[in-house]
C-alpha positions as CSV (number, residue, x, y, z in Angstrom):
1,M,0.0,0.0,0.0
2,I,1.4,3.4,-1.0
3,P,1.7,5.6,2.1
4,T,-0.4,8.7,2.1
5,S,2.7,10.7,2.6
6,A,4.3,9.5,-0.6
7,R,5.4,12.0,-3.2
8,I,3.1,11.4,-6.2
9,Y,3.4,13.3,-9.5
10,V,0.2,13.6,-11.5
11,A,1.1,14.7,-15.0
12,G,-1.8,16.4,-16.7
13,H,-3.8,17.1,-13.6
14,R,-6.2,19.6,-15.1
15,G,-7.6,17.4,-17.8
16,L,-10.5,14.9,-17.6
17,V,-8.3,12.0,-16.5
18,G,-5.8,13.9,-14.4
19,S,-8.3,16.0,-12.4
20,A,-10.3,12.8,-11.6
21,L,-7.0,11.2,-10.4
22,V,-6.3,14.2,-8.1
23,R,-9.8,14.2,-6.6
24,T,-9.6,10.5,-5.9
25,L,-6.1,10.7,-4.4
26,E,-7.1,13.5,-2.1
27,K,-10.3,11.8,-1.1
28,N,-8.2,8.8,-0.1
29,G,-5.9,10.9,2.1
30,Y,-2.9,11.4,-0.2
31,R,-1.6,14.8,0.8
32,N,1.8,15.1,-1.0
33,L,0.7,15.5,-4.6
34,I,3.1,17.2,-7.1
35,L,1.2,19.2,-9.7
36,R,2.2,21.5,-12.5
37,T,0.1,23.3,-15.1
38,H,1.2,23.4,-18.7
39,A,2.3,27.0,-18.2
40,E,4.5,25.9,-15.3
41,L,6.0,22.8,-17.0
42,D,5.9,22.0,-20.7
43,L,6.3,18.3,-20.8
44,T,7.4,18.3,-24.5
45,I,10.7,20.2,-23.5
46,E,13.1,17.6,-22.2
47,S,15.5,20.0,-20.4
48,D,12.6,21.4,-18.3
49,V,11.3,17.9,-17.5
50,A,14.7,16.7,-16.4
51,Q,15.1,19.7,-14.1
52,F,11.7,19.2,-12.7
53,F,12.3,15.5,-11.8
54,A,15.7,16.3,-10.3
55,A,14.2,19.0,-8.1
56,E,11.0,17.3,-7.1
57,N,12.1,13.6,-6.9
58,P,8.7,12.0,-7.1
59,E,8.3,8.4,-5.8
60,Y,5.3,7.6,-7.9
61,V,4.1,8.9,-11.3
62,L,0.6,8.9,-12.9
63,L,1.1,9.9,-16.5
64,A,-2.2,11.3,-17.7
65,A,-0.8,14.2,-19.7
66,A,-1.6,13.9,-23.4
67,K,-2.8,15.8,-26.5
68,V,-6.3,14.4,-27.0
69,G,-9.4,15.0,-29.1
70,G,-12.1,13.4,-31.2
71,I,-12.3,12.4,-34.9
72,L,-12.3,16.0,-36.2
73,A,-9.2,17.0,-34.1
74,N,-7.3,13.9,-35.0
75,S,-8.0,14.3,-38.7
76,T,-7.1,18.0,-38.7
77,Y,-3.9,17.9,-36.6
78,P,-2.3,14.4,-37.1
79,A,1.3,15.7,-36.9
80,D,0.5,17.5,-33.6
81,F,-1.0,14.4,-32.1
82,V,1.9,12.1,-32.8
83,R,4.7,14.6,-32.1
84,E,3.4,16.0,-28.8
85,N,2.3,12.6,-27.4
86,L,5.6,11.0,-28.3
87,A,7.6,13.9,-26.7
88,I,5.5,13.9,-23.5
89,Q,5.8,10.1,-23.0
90,Y,9.5,9.9,-23.7
91,N,10.4,12.8,-21.4
92,V,8.3,11.6,-18.4
93,I,9.1,7.9,-18.7
94,Q,12.9,8.5,-19.2
95,H,13.2,11.0,-16.4
96,S,11.0,8.8,-14.1
97,Y,13.7,6.2,-14.6
98,A,16.5,8.7,-14.0
99,A,14.8,9.7,-10.7
100,N,14.3,6.1,-9.6
101,V,10.5,6.4,-9.5
102,K,9.1,3.3,-7.7
103,R,6.1,2.8,-9.9
104,L,4.6,4.6,-12.9
105,L,1.1,4.3,-14.4
106,F,0.9,5.3,-18.0
107,L,-2.6,6.2,-19.2
108,G,-3.4,5.3,-22.7
109,S,-6.6,4.7,-24.7
110,S,-8.6,1.9,-26.2
111,C,-7.9,3.3,-29.7
112,I,-4.5,1.4,-29.5
113,Y,-6.4,-1.7,-30.5
114,P,-7.1,-2.8,-34.2
115,R,-10.1,-1.3,-35.8
116,L,-11.7,-4.7,-36.4
117,A,-10.4,-6.4,-33.3
118,P,-12.6,-9.3,-32.0
119,Q,-15.0,-8.2,-29.3
120,P,-14.6,-7.8,-26.4
121,I,-11.0,-6.6,-26.9
122,K,-8.3,-8.5,-24.9
123,E,-5.0,-6.9,-24.1
124,E,-3.1,-9.3,-26.3
125,Y,-4.9,-8.0,-29.4
126,M,-2.7,-5.0,-29.5
127,L,-0.7,-4.9,-32.8
128,S,-2.8,-7.8,-34.2
129,G,-4.3,-5.7,-37.0
130,P,-4.7,-2.3,-38.7
131,L,-5.7,0.7,-36.6
132,E,-8.7,3.0,-37.1
133,P,-7.3,5.6,-39.7
134,T,-9.1,8.6,-38.1
135,N,-7.0,8.4,-34.9
136,R,-4.0,6.4,-36.0
137,P,-1.3,9.0,-35.1
138,Y,-2.6,9.2,-31.6
139,A,-2.9,5.4,-31.3
140,V,0.6,4.8,-32.6
141,A,2.0,7.3,-30.1
142,K,0.2,5.5,-27.2
143,I,1.4,2.1,-28.5
144,A,5.0,3.5,-28.4
145,G,4.4,4.6,-24.8
146,I,3.3,1.0,-23.8
147,E,6.4,-0.4,-25.6
148,M,8.6,2.1,-23.8
149,C,7.2,1.0,-20.4
150,W,7.7,-2.6,-21.3
151,S,11.2,-2.1,-22.6
152,Y,12.3,-0.2,-19.5
153,N,10.8,-2.9,-17.3
154,R,12.7,-5.6,-19.2
155,Q,16.0,-3.7,-19.4
156,Y,16.1,-1.8,-16.2
157,G,13.8,-3.7,-13.9
158,T,11.4,-0.7,-13.5
159,R,7.8,-1.2,-12.5
160,Y,5.8,0.7,-15.1
161,L,2.3,-0.3,-15.9
162,A,0.1,0.9,-18.9
163,A,-3.6,1.2,-18.2
164,M,-6.0,1.5,-21.2
165,P,-9.3,3.1,-20.2
166,T,-12.3,2.8,-22.4
167,N,-14.1,6.1,-23.6
168,L,-14.2,8.4,-20.6
169,Y,-16.5,11.3,-19.6
170,G,-17.2,13.3,-16.5
171,P,-16.1,16.5,-14.7
172,S,-13.6,18.8,-16.4
173,D,-14.5,17.3,-19.8
174,N,-13.9,19.3,-23.0
175,Y,-17.1,20.6,-24.6
176,D,-15.4,22.3,-27.5
177,L,-17.2,20.9,-30.6
178,N,-14.0,21.1,-32.7
179,N,-12.0,18.7,-30.5
180,S,-14.3,17.0,-28.0
181,H,-15.1,13.3,-27.6
182,V,-18.5,11.8,-28.2
183,I,-20.3,12.3,-24.9
184,P,-19.4,16.0,-24.3
185,A,-20.1,16.7,-28.0
186,L,-23.6,15.1,-27.8
187,I,-24.4,16.8,-24.5
188,R,-23.5,20.2,-25.8
189,K,-25.3,19.8,-29.2
190,I,-28.4,18.4,-27.7
191,A,-28.4,20.9,-24.8
192,E,-28.1,23.9,-27.1
193,A,-30.8,22.5,-29.4
194,H,-33.0,22.2,-26.3
195,E,-32.2,25.8,-25.1
196,H,-32.9,27.2,-28.5
197,G,-36.2,25.4,-28.9
198,D,-35.1,23.6,-32.0
199,S,-37.3,20.9,-33.5
200,S,-34.3,18.7,-34.4
201,V,-30.6,18.3,-33.9
202,T,-28.2,16.7,-36.5
203,L,-25.4,14.4,-35.2
204,W,-22.4,12.9,-37.0
205,G,-22.4,9.5,-38.7
206,T,-25.1,6.8,-38.8
207,G,-25.5,6.3,-35.0
208,T,-24.8,2.5,-35.4
209,P,-21.3,2.2,-33.9
210,R,-21.2,0.7,-30.5
211,R,-19.1,2.2,-27.7
212,E,-18.3,1.5,-24.1
213,F,-18.2,4.4,-21.7
214,L,-16.7,4.8,-18.2
215,Y,-17.3,7.6,-15.7
216,S,-13.9,9.4,-15.0
217,E,-14.2,8.9,-11.2
218,D,-14.5,5.2,-11.7
219,M,-11.4,5.2,-13.9
220,A,-9.5,7.1,-11.2
221,D,-10.6,4.6,-8.6
222,A,-9.3,1.8,-10.8
223,C,-5.9,3.6,-11.3
224,L,-5.5,4.0,-7.5
225,F,-6.4,0.3,-7.1
226,L,-3.8,-0.7,-9.7
227,I,-0.9,1.5,-8.4
228,N,-1.6,0.2,-4.9
229,L,-1.6,-3.5,-5.8
230,P,0.7,-5.6,-3.6
231,D,3.9,-6.8,-5.3
232,E,2.7,-10.3,-5.7
233,Q,-0.1,-9.0,-8.0
234,F,1.7,-5.9,-9.5
235,V,5.0,-7.5,-10.5
236,P,3.5,-10.3,-12.6
237,I,1.7,-7.7,-14.8
238,A,4.5,-5.2,-15.0
239,G,7.4,-7.6,-15.0
240,S,6.6,-10.1,-17.6
241,Q,9.2,-10.7,-20.3
242,H,6.5,-12.1,-22.7
243,E,3.5,-9.9,-22.2
244,A,3.2,-6.1,-22.4
245,P,2.5,-4.5,-19.0
246,L,-1.0,-3.6,-20.1
247,I,-4.4,-3.7,-18.5
248,N,-7.8,-2.6,-19.7
249,I,-10.1,-0.4,-17.6
250,G,-13.7,-0.4,-18.5
251,W,-17.3,-1.1,-17.7
252,G,-17.7,-4.2,-19.7
253,K,-20.9,-3.2,-21.5
254,D,-21.5,-1.0,-24.6
255,V,-24.3,0.9,-26.3
256,S,-24.9,2.3,-29.8
257,I,-24.3,6.0,-30.4
258,R,-28.0,6.2,-31.4
259,E,-29.0,4.7,-28.0
260,L,-26.5,7.1,-26.2
261,A,-28.0,10.1,-28.0
262,A,-31.5,9.1,-27.0
263,M,-30.5,8.7,-23.4
264,I,-28.8,12.1,-23.3
265,A,-31.8,13.7,-25.0
266,N,-34.1,12.2,-22.3
267,I,-31.9,13.4,-19.5
268,I,-31.8,17.0,-20.9
269,G,-35.5,17.0,-21.8
270,F,-35.1,17.5,-25.5
271,K,-38.3,16.5,-27.3
272,G,-37.2,17.1,-30.9
273,T,-36.0,14.6,-33.4
274,I,-32.4,13.4,-33.9
275,A,-31.1,13.3,-37.5
276,W,-27.9,11.7,-38.6
277,D,-25.4,13.1,-41.1
278,T,-24.3,9.9,-42.8
279,S,-21.7,11.8,-44.8
280,K,-19.6,12.1,-41.6
281,P,-17.3,9.3,-40.5
282,D,-18.4,6.7,-37.9
283,G,-15.0,5.6,-36.8
284,T,-14.5,2.0,-35.4
285,P,-17.7,-0.1,-35.7
286,Q,-17.5,-1.4,-32.2
287,K,-15.1,-1.0,-29.3
288,L,-15.8,-3.0,-26.1
289,L,-12.9,-3.9,-23.8
290,D,-12.4,-7.2,-22.1
291,V,-12.0,-6.2,-18.5
292,S,-11.6,-9.8,-17.1
293,R,-8.0,-9.2,-16.1
294,L,-8.9,-6.2,-13.9
295,S,-12.0,-8.0,-12.6
296,R,-9.9,-11.0,-11.5
297,L,-7.7,-8.6,-9.5
298,G,-10.8,-7.5,-7.6
299,W,-12.0,-4.2,-9.2
300,Q,-15.2,-3.3,-11.0
301,A,-17.0,-0.1,-12.0
302,S,-19.8,1.3,-9.9
303,V,-21.3,4.2,-11.8
304,S,-23.9,3.2,-14.3
305,L,-24.1,5.0,-17.7
306,R,-27.4,6.7,-16.9
307,Q,-26.1,7.9,-13.5
308,G,-22.9,9.1,-15.0
309,L,-24.6,11.0,-17.8
310,E,-26.8,12.7,-15.3
311,L,-23.7,13.7,-13.4
312,A,-21.9,14.8,-16.5
313,Y,-24.9,17.0,-17.7
314,G,-24.9,18.6,-14.2
315,S,-21.2,19.4,-14.5
316,F,-21.8,20.8,-18.0
317,C,-24.6,23.1,-16.7
318,Q,-22.4,24.2,-13.7
319,E,-19.5,25.0,-16.0
320,R,-21.8,27.0,-18.3
321,R,-23.1,29.0,-15.4
322,A,-19.6,29.7,-14.1
323,S,-18.5,31.0,-17.5
324,L,-21.4,33.5,-17.7
325,P,-20.5,37.2,-16.9
326,V,-21.8,38.4,-13.6
């Protein structure tokens, strides 16, 4: 068990993932968190990262910092996605090693798996087929991060674990329609249609792809569970010579985007029709993670999709109110 006095660096603490990690750590009594904003520490600049690790000497690292976005952002800025994520991962992992960090948890994404992977997706399916083209640069960068963790474990005896959450949503989500993920994009579009009294709202794609979603607080709870695993459970996952130190985090159930949109409309109270712009890309047909490895260790999600969406919509409304001029 990691002592509550341990020095824990949460990289990317203001994002959806990182902010959930900070809230969960604080709720569980961890009082020695090391946090830096992007303005205070640019993780793509190696000299700054090296200086930071040498000065702060963290004992544990949760690497949640990343350049993220939906289909539109990935399609528009592919070079940015691969360049910035590779730089962040290299700098943090390398200098965690240089600082003798005891354990590192690298947060990735389920998009690392092949576009047409068998469902549900097991950890061993990584690199078994072609990736989804719309987010391939991001996925390749994340795969490189997993490989880096594995390589350092094998060569240097480090204890670095890569956790692949399914699609996440929750407090501190990004509701910018140009680079948001599916749930915040749907919440904003449907909420604005409702506020304007529109009779219909048009959404991207066909609505037929199936996706699994996990509330961000559940994800953070799983991460704390994993980083705290006793050696007899942690080492076999992180220390294998033959399997990547990789574990899925998810709910274990999926819904179609059409079903998701209907659920969000019901929560918001939107009574209009939902139209689908089939000229827009759908992305991967289905993405459901096999979470049996995590379940066997003793963790499972607790927030249902309906409950999580209600909480997310509440957070969206709160953020909207806070941004209004007084």
